[in-house]
ZAMARGU-4260 file (C-alpha; in steps of 0.2 Angstrom, whole numbers, plus 5000, padded with zeros to 4 digits):
<rodrens>
0) 4972/4853/5032 | 4984/4855/5018 | 5002/4850/5021 | 5012/4867/5020 | 5028/4868/5009
5) 5043/4865/5020 | 5053/4881/5024 | 5070/4873/5021 | 5065/4866/5004 | 5063/4884/4997
10) 5076/4888/4985 | 5084/4905/4986 | 5075/4920/4994 | 5089/4920/5007 | 5085/4938/5013
15) 5067/4934/5016 | 5070/4918/5025 | 5083/4926/5036 | 5071/4941/5040 | 5057/4930/5045
20) 5068/4919/5056 | 5075/4934/5065 | 5057/4940/5069 | 5054/4922/5075 | 5068/4924/5087
25) 5064/4942/5092 | 5046/4947/5088 | 5050/4965/5095 | 5059/4968/5078 | 5042/4973/5071
30) 5038/4961/5057 | 5043/4959/5039 | 5037/4967/5023 | 5041/4957/5007 | 5041/4967/4991
35) 5042/4959/4974 | 5036/4954/4958 | 5022/4941/4957 | 5026/4922/4957 | 5042/4923/4968
40) 5036/4912/4982 | 5033/4926/4994 | 5017/4919/5001 | 5024/4901/5001 | 5039/4906/5011
45) 5028/4915/5024 | 5016/4901/5026 | 5030/4889/5028 | 5037/4898/5043 | 5022/4894/5054
50) 5027/4875/5055 | 5044/4880/5062 | 5037/4890/5077 | 5037/4880/5093 | 5021/4874/5100
55) 5012/4885/5113 | 5004/4881/5130 | 4988/4891/5132 | 4974/4892/5145 | 4961/4880/5140
60) 4944/4888/5133 | 4953/4905/5132 | 4949/4913/5115 | 4964/4924/5116 | 4977/4911/5119
65) 4983/4917/5136 | 5000/4910/5142 | 4996/4900/5158 | 5013/4906/5166 | 5008/4924/5163
70) 4990/4926/5158 | 4984/4943/5153 | 4976/4951/5168 | 4964/4961/5157 | 4959/4946/5146
75) 4940/4947/5142 | 4939/4928/5146 | 4948/4930/5162 | 4953/4931/5176 | 4963/4915/5174
80) 4967/4908/5191 | 4981/4896/5194 | 4977/4878/5192 | 4966/4881/5177 | 4968/4867/5163
85) 4981/4870/5150 | 4983/4863/5133 | 4996/4863/5120 | 4994/4868/5102 | 5004/4874/5086
90) 5007/4892/5084 | 4993/4900/5074 | 4995/4907/5056 | 4981/4920/5053 | 4978/4928/5036
95) 4969/4945/5035 | 4960/4946/5018 | 4961/4962/5009 | 4942/4965/5009 | 4941/4962/5028
100) 4931/4975/5038 | 4937/4983/5054 | 4925/4973/5065 | 4933/4957/5057 | 4950/4963/5061
105) 4948/4969/5079 | 4932/4961/5084 | 4914/4967/5086 | 4904/4972/5101 | 4886/4968/5100
110) 4878/4985/5103 | 4861/4979/5101 | 4862/4967/5116 | 4871/4980/5126 | 4857/4993/5124
115) 4842/4981/5123 | 4848/4968/5136 | 4862/4976/5146 | 4874/4962/5141 | 4892/4966/5135
120) 4895/4953/5122 | 4912/4953/5112 | 4916/4943/5097 | 4935/4942/5095 | 4942/4946/5078
125) 4958/4941/5069 | 4969/4951/5080 | 4964/4939/5095 | 4966/4924/5084 | 4984/4929/5080
130) 4989/4932/5098 | 5006/4923/5101 | 5007/4918/5082 | 5008/4925/5065 | 4997/4938/5057
135) 4999/4938/5038 | 4993/4951/5026 | 4995/4947/5007 | 4994/4962/4996 | 4995/4973/5011
140) 4997/4988/4999 | 4979/4986/4994 | 4972/4986/5012 | 4963/5002/5017 | 4974/5014/5026
145) 4963/5015/5042 | 4965/4995/5044 | 4984/4996/5041 | 4984/5010/5055 | 4974/4999/5067
150) 4985/4984/5063 | 5002/4992/5065 | 4996/5001/5081 | 4991/4984/5089 | 5008/4976/5083
155) 5017/4991/5092 | 5007/4990/5108 | 5004/4972/5109 | 4986/4975/5113 | 4970/4979/5104
160) 4957/4991/5110 | 4939/4990/5104 | 4927/5004/5108 | 4909/5007/5103 | 4898/5020/5110
165) 4906/5020/5128 | 4908/5001/5128 | 4926/4996/5127 | 4936/4979/5127 | 4955/4977/5128
170) 4964/4961/5125 | 4982/4955/5121 | 4988/4955/5103 | 5006/4950/5102 | 5010/4943/5085
175) 5023/4942/5071 | 5017/4953/5058 | 5021/4949/5040 | 5015/4958/5024 | 5018/4954/5006
180) 5015/4966/4991 | 5018/4968/4972 | 5024/4986/4970 | 5016/4986/4953 | 4999/4987/4961
185) 5003/5002/4971 | 5015/5007/4985 | 5012/5009/5004 | 5015/5027/5009 | 5032/5031/5018
190) 5024/5033/5035 | 5017/5015/5034 | 5033/5008/5027 | 5042/5014/5042 | 5031/5004/5054
195) 5037/4988/5047 | 5053/4983/5055 | 5062/4974/5041 | 5059/4975/5022 | 5065/4963/5009
200) 5065/4965/4990 | 5061/4948/4982 | 5065/4944/4964 | 5065/4928/4954 | 5082/4920/4951
205) 5089/4922/4933 | 5101/4908/4936 | 5094/4893/4925 | 5101/4880/4937 | 5091/4887/4952
210) 5075/4889/4942 | 5076/4871/4937 | 5078/4866/4955 | 5063/4877/4960 | 5052/4868/4947
215) 5058/4851/4951 | 5054/4853/4970 | 5037/4861/4967 | 5032/4847/4955 | 5038/4834/4968
220) 5028/4843/4982 | 5012/4844/4971 | 5013/4825/4967 | 5015/4820/4985 | 5014/4834/4998
225) 5015/4822/5014 | 5030/4812/5006 | 5039/4828/5001 | 5037/4836/5019 | 5043/4819/5026
230) 5059/4820/5016 | 5063/4837/5023 | 5058/4833/5041 | 5075/4833/5048 | 5080/4849/5041
235) 5064/4857/5048 | 5067/4850/5065 | 5085/4857/5065 | 5079/4875/5061 | 5065/4873/5074
240) 5078/4869/5087 | 5089/4883/5082 | 5075/4895/5084 | 5072/4889/5102 | 5090/4890/5106
245) 5092/4908/5099 | 5077/4914/5109 | 5085/4907/5125 | 5102/4915/5120 | 5094/4932/5115
250) 5094/4940/5133 | 5112/4936/5135 | 5118/4945/5119 | 5128/4960/5123 | 5126/4976/5112
255) 5142/4986/5115 | 5144/5004/5114 | 5154/5002/5098 | 5140/4993/5089 | 5128/5006/5095
260) 5139/5020/5088 | 5140/5011/5072 | 5121/5009/5071 | 5118/5028/5076 | 5131/5033/5063
265) 5123/5023/5049 | 5106/5030/5052 | 5113/5047/5053 | 5123/5045/5037 | 5108/5039/5027
270) 5097/5053/5034 | 5083/5042/5040 | 5069/5050/5049 | 5066/5048/5068 | 5073/5035/5079
275) 5063/5020/5075 | 5077/5014/5062 | 5090/5015/5076 | 5080/5004/5088 | 5075/4991/5074
280) 5093/4990/5069 | 5099/4987/5087 | 5086/4973/5089 | 5090/4965/5072 | 5108/4965/5076
285) 5106/4957/5093 | 5094/4944/5085 | 5108/4940/5071 | 5121/4937/5085 | 5109/4925/5094
290) 5105/4916/5078 | 5123/4914/5075 | 5125/4907/5092 | 5136/4922/5099 | 5134/4933/5114
295) 5142/4949/5106 | 5136/4959/5092 | 5149/4961/5078 | 5150/4974/5064 | 5144/4961/5052
300) 5128/4960/5062 | 5126/4979/5061 | 5129/4978/5042 | 5116/4965/5039 | 5104/4974/5050
305) 5106/4990/5040 | 5103/4980/5024 | 5086/4974/5031 | 5080/4989/5041 | 5085/5004/5031
310) 5081/5004/5012 | 5063/5007/5014 | 5065/5021/5027 | 5075/5031/5014 | 5060/5035/5003
315) 5055/5054/5003 | 5041/5053/4990 | 5032/5039/4981 | 5044/5040/4966 | 5059/5036/4975
320) 5065/5018/4974 | 5070/5010/4990 | 5088/5005/4991 | 5105/5007/5000 | 5122/5012/4994
325) 5132/4998/5001 | 5149/5007/4997 | 5143/5021/5008 | 5137/5008/5021 | 5154/5000/5022
330) 5163/5017/5023 | 5152/5022/5038 | 5155/5005/5047 | 5174/5006/5044 | 5175/5024/5051
335) 5165/5020/5067 | 5171/5002/5069 | 5184/4993/5079 | 5178/5000/5096 | 5173/4991/5112
340) 5178/4974/5105 | 5166/4975/5091 | 5173/4965/5076 | 5177/4972/5059 | 5174/4965/5042
345) 5158/4965/5032 | 5155/4947/5028 | 5137/4942/5029 | 5133/4933/5045 | 5134/4914/5043
350) 5117/4907/5048 | 5124/4890/5048 | 5119/4874/5039 | 5101/4871/5034 | 5097/4889/5037
355) 5095/4904/5025 | 5109/4916/5022 | 5125/4914/5012 | 5128/4924/4996 | 5115/4937/4992
360) 5117/4940/4974 | 5099/4945/4971 | 5098/4950/4953 | 5091/4967/4949 | 5073/4968/4943
365) 5070/4970/4925 | 5067/4988/4919 | 5049/4994/4918 | 5042/4995/4900 | 5048/5011/4892
370) 5035/5020/4881 | 5023/5013/4869 | 5037/5009/4856 | 5026/5015/4841 | 5035/5025/4827
375) 5028/5042/4826 | 5018/5049/4811 | 5025/5063/4800 | 5022/5080/4809 | 5013/5094/4801
380) 5025/5108/4798 | 5020/5123/4808 | 5004/5114/4815 | 4992/5127/4822 | 5005/5141/4820
385) 5016/5133/4833 | 5035/5132/4830 | 5040/5115/4827 | 5055/5107/4837 | 5071/5105/4828
390) 5075/5089/4821 | 5075/5090/4802 | 5057/5085/4800 | 5058/5069/4810 | 5041/5064/4818
395) 5046/5058/4835 | 5056/5068/4847 | 5067/5061/4861 | 5058/5061/4878 | 5060/5076/4889
400) 5063/5076/4907 | 5049/5083/4918 | 5050/5099/4927 | 5050/5099/4946 | 5033/5094/4953
405) 5023/5106/4963 | 5008/5106/4975 | 4992/5106/4965 | 4975/5113/4968 | 4962/5100/4974
410) 4952/5093/4959 | 4937/5083/4965 | 4921/5075/4958 | 4905/5084/4963 | 4891/5075/4972
415) 4891/5061/4985 | 4899/5045/4981 | 4901/5028/4989 | 4918/5022/4983 | 4933/5015/4992
420) 4940/5026/5006 | 4952/5040/5001 | 4955/5058/5002 | 4948/5066/4986 | 4929/5068/4984
425) 4914/5068/4996 | 4907/5051/4999 | 4896/5040/5011 | 4909/5030/5021 | 4911/5020/5037
430) 4922/5033/5044 | 4920/5052/5045 | 4908/5065/5052 | 4890/5060/5056 | 4878/5068/5045
435) 4861/5058/5050 | 4853/5042/5055 | 4844/5028/5047 | 4837/5011/5051 | 4851/4998/5050
440) 4850/4987/5034 | 4860/4973/5042 | 4870/4971/5058 | 4872/4988/5067 | 4890/4994/5065
445) 4889/5013/5070 | 4876/5017/5083 | 4868/5034/5082 | 4864/5036/5100 | 4853/5052/5100
450) 4842/5045/5086 | 4840/5028/5095 | 4834/5037/5111 | 4822/5048/5101 | 4815/5032/5093
455) 4813/5023/5110 | 4806/5038/5120 | 4788/5038/5114 | 4785/5020/5119 | 4791/5020/5137
460) 4774/5020/5145 | 4768/5006/5133 | 4783/4996/5137 | 4780/4997/5156 | 4795/5007/5161
465) 4796/5009/5179 | 4814/5013/5184 | 4826/5026/5178 | 4833/5016/5163 | 4827/5017/5145
470) 4818/5002/5138 | 4825/4999/5121 | 4819/4987/5108 | 4829/4982/5092 | 4817/4992/5081
475) 4823/5008/5090 | 4841/5006/5085 | 4847/5018/5072 | 4863/5017/5061 | 4874/5033/5060
480) 4876/5039/5042 | 4893/5046/5040 | 4902/5056/5027 | 4920/5056/5023 | 4931/5056/5007
485) 4933/5043/4993 | 4947/5039/4981 | 4943/5041/4963 | 4950/5035/4946 | 4960/5049/4939
490) 4962/5045/4921 | 4975/5056/4912 | 4973/5059/4893 | 4989/5067/4887 | 4992/5076/4871
495) 5009/5070/4864 | 5008/5077/4847 | 5019/5089/4837 | 5010/5105/4843 | 5016/5100/4861
500) 5033/5095/4857 | 5043/5111/4861 | 5055/5105/4874 | 5051/5118/4887 | 5033/5116/4885
505) 5033/5097/4886 | 5044/5098/4902 | 5031/5109/4910 | 5017/5098/4905 | 5026/5083/4912
510) 5030/5092/4928 | 5011/5096/4929 | 5006/5078/4926 | 5019/5072/4938 | 5012/5084/4951
515) 4994/5078/4949 | 5001/5060/4950 | 5009/5064/4967 | 4992/5072/4972 | 4983/5056/4967
520) 4995/5045/4977 | 4992/5056/4993 | 4973/5055/4990 | 4973/5036/4987 | 4967/5036/4969
525) 4969/5024/4955 | 4977/5032/4940 | 4977/5028/4921 | 4986/5036/4907 | 4980/5038/4889
530) 4992/5046/4876 | 4988/5052/4858 | 4999/5057/4844 | 5001/5054/4826 | 4986/5045/4820
535) 4980/5035/4835 | 4979/5034/4854 | 4987/5022/4866 | 4983/5016/4884 | 5000/5019/4891
540) 4995/5012/4908 | 4978/5004/4912 | 4970/5009/4928 | 4981/5005/4943 | 4985/5010/4961
545) 5004/5011/4956 | 5008/5030/4953 | 5026/5024/4951 | 5022/5015/4935 | 5013/5030/4928
550) 5028/5041/4932 | 5039/5029/4923 | 5027/5029/4907 | 5026/5048/4908 | 5045/5050/4909
555) 5048/5040/4893 | 5034/5048/4883 | 5039/5053/4866 | 5031/5067/4856 | 5028/5071/4838
560) 5015/5070/4824 | 4997/5076/4821 | 4984/5078/4835 | 4971/5065/4835 | 4961/5072/4849
565) 4945/5063/4845 | 4955/5046/4846 | 4962/5050/4863 | 4945/5055/4870 | 4937/5039/4863
570) 4950/5028/4870 | 4948/5036/4887 | 4929/5033/4886 | 4932/5015/4882 | 4944/5013/4897
575) 4931/5021/4908 | 4917/5009/4902 | 4928/4994/4906 | 4933/5000/4922 | 4915/5004/4928
580) 4911/4985/4925 | 4926/4981/4936 | 4923/4994/4950 | 4906/5002/4948 | 4907/5012/4965
585) 4923/5021/4960 | 4919/5037/4951 | 4931/5044/4938 | 4939/5061/4935 | 4946/5064/4918
590) 4961/5076/4916 | 4964/5080/4898 | 4981/5089/4896 | 4981/5097/4879 | 4982/5114/4870
595) 4965/5110/4862 | 4971/5108/4844 | 4964/5093/4834 | 4971/5089/4817 | 4972/5074/4805
600) 4958/5065/4796 | 4941/5072/4790 | 4933/5085/4802 | 4945/5082/4816 | 4937/5097/4827
605) 4919/5090/4824 | 4924/5073/4829 | 4933/5079/4845 | 4917/5088/4850 | 4906/5073/4847
610) 4918/5062/4857 | 4919/5075/4871 | 4900/5076/4873 | 4900/5057/4877 | 4908/5062/4894
615) 4896/5076/4897 | 4881/5065/4893 | 4886/5052/4906 | 4890/5065/4919 | 4909/5061/4920
620) 4919/5074/4930 | 4932/5082/4919 | 4945/5095/4919 | 4956/5102/4904 | 4973/5107/4908
625) 4976/5121/4895 | 4994/5120/4889 | 4993/5133/4876 | 5007/5146/4877 | 5013/5162/4868
630) 5006/5180/4867 | 4992/5174/4855 | 4980/5161/4862 | 4965/5153/4853 | 4956/5147/4868
635) 4953/5129/4861 | 4956/5120/4877 | 4942/5131/4885 | 4930/5126/4871 | 4935/5108/4874
640) 4931/5109/4892 | 4914/5116/4888 | 4910/5101/4877 | 4916/5089/4890 | 4905/5098/4903
645) 4920/5102/4914 | 4932/5117/4917 | 4948/5122/4910 | 4963/5128/4920 | 4980/5134/4914
650) 4996/5126/4920 | 4999/5141/4931 | 4981/5140/4938 | 4984/5122/4942 | 4997/5127/4956
655) 4989/5128/4973 | 4997/5144/4977 | 4994/5153/4960 | 4977/5161/4965 | 4971/5167/4982
660) 4953/5163/4985 | 4941/5148/4982 | 4947/5133/4972 | 4938/5130/4956 | 4926/5115/4956
665) 4930/5104/4942 | 4912/5104/4937 | 4908/5122/4941 | 4904/5126/4923 | 4894/5111/4919
670) 4882/5113/4906 | 4864/5109/4908 | 4859/5093/4901
</rodrens>
């Protein structure tokens, strides 16, 4: 087993280390979510925590790590009677892979043996292995939503329930839940963010001296892991002893009425939803007091608890950045402070020597890249009869703010896919309504009971059935075929040329794309952004799960120049070709946002038509958002939609409440091949 990096040797990351230690003291806080850029030691810090947790006494031969002093009465390996042998072992550190199945997480019941032999056999999953330890999920934002729901439910209840066709198993699942994620790869939805007790933003230090020390220590560890760990053994032992002492002190910590009023007032002032934030803040403030060796919760504990528990709970939509106004926090604490003996002041709690804490001073993350930086080509005066924006003939116009987003119609890919679980297009999935039955190709996961009985019934006499029970063989078992929804790749191809540059129109266009991005976020899609203007097309954002990044690129999108429609379509076609190699099961939906004009170069209209027919030949689902305005309309976007084999909708028709009746299918007017 590799020697883990010492927890106390980690440079910086004070907030993350403090949040982890508070959960080690009081697991009821509800876990930690660490958000941050890549290469910031998030995973290293989490793995290092496992070496600090005290050893456990467990019932020997119990796969669920039951406590000999208080064994789980419903343990599948029980009952554990007094006097059974006991063993000591380190606290477990279990990692959940992103691609894990539900059975790998919660465990699997052998339905085949249950039906064929009448034996209830349960194979424990990762939740059982993590009981009384740490469950770590790296890239938690890439985990399927239904797995996150199962995970968070088990963490909240302290138990896991496995049910398959009337056979059920329950076992204890109490663990410290830790997740890490890079927001650039996609966000967790607010409902799931709220289920994590504490959230910490992690960034790399911009201080050269600290960065030098990080490199120096890492190189020393890589050269001699055991020797490096030995040099930090005393500091590790001190923190380990402090965790034990804080756990013992925790029941004696008093949370007075004054501190409770500060907690309630703070949550109300920041308009967080529900009461979970109040409860998490109370538990965190109590753990902070125990960690500091005190029996009373002070205002400084409440302040630190708010900084850890509230920022991620203030998001109302995926484009809101998490954060907390510290001036407003201090004003609220001062207004409701000084009562019931709770101390004032807003210094950070001192976690003592050898522990995390001290000055925060985390630097702000770098701003996201803005736009593509290219200089725009010279625009055509009065291109396509459209009035050009003012600017004395300058090609590039300054970016315009997007109009308010709205609820859009559902755009879906026709047919039945087999992509990752989502909420957009029909697909064969592990979860959803049952549509049929088939013979299992591998291990049976979802039994179709009626089909199994029908398969076994004709053979009962030949099998010598004599009693009321049904004689079932493995060949009789049938797997349920289920249909649900999948997430798609929604690739936006946005016209940013001079013909679109009228500020009011571009504001409406950006508002429409922002609305579609919000819809893609809610339906668990990947998104990409291709823009075209001047003489070329650019991939402003390669396919990603982060709609936040797409929104940033869209907001800074400049406009001006000719309309190289063919170049935009060809660039989008290439993006899809590469993405099919990476993720062949994920089907694409191309959304072209344009007025349909094509200018620049020889035969621009004919070139655009040939490029569009590439999508139609491959059966790629597409929709054209027609941005043409004014009393006289040429209908060019509709012609483009015909070439693509898709449909065209106007900006008004894109709204969910614009037309009563049936929603258009994006392939409703597909041409025959």
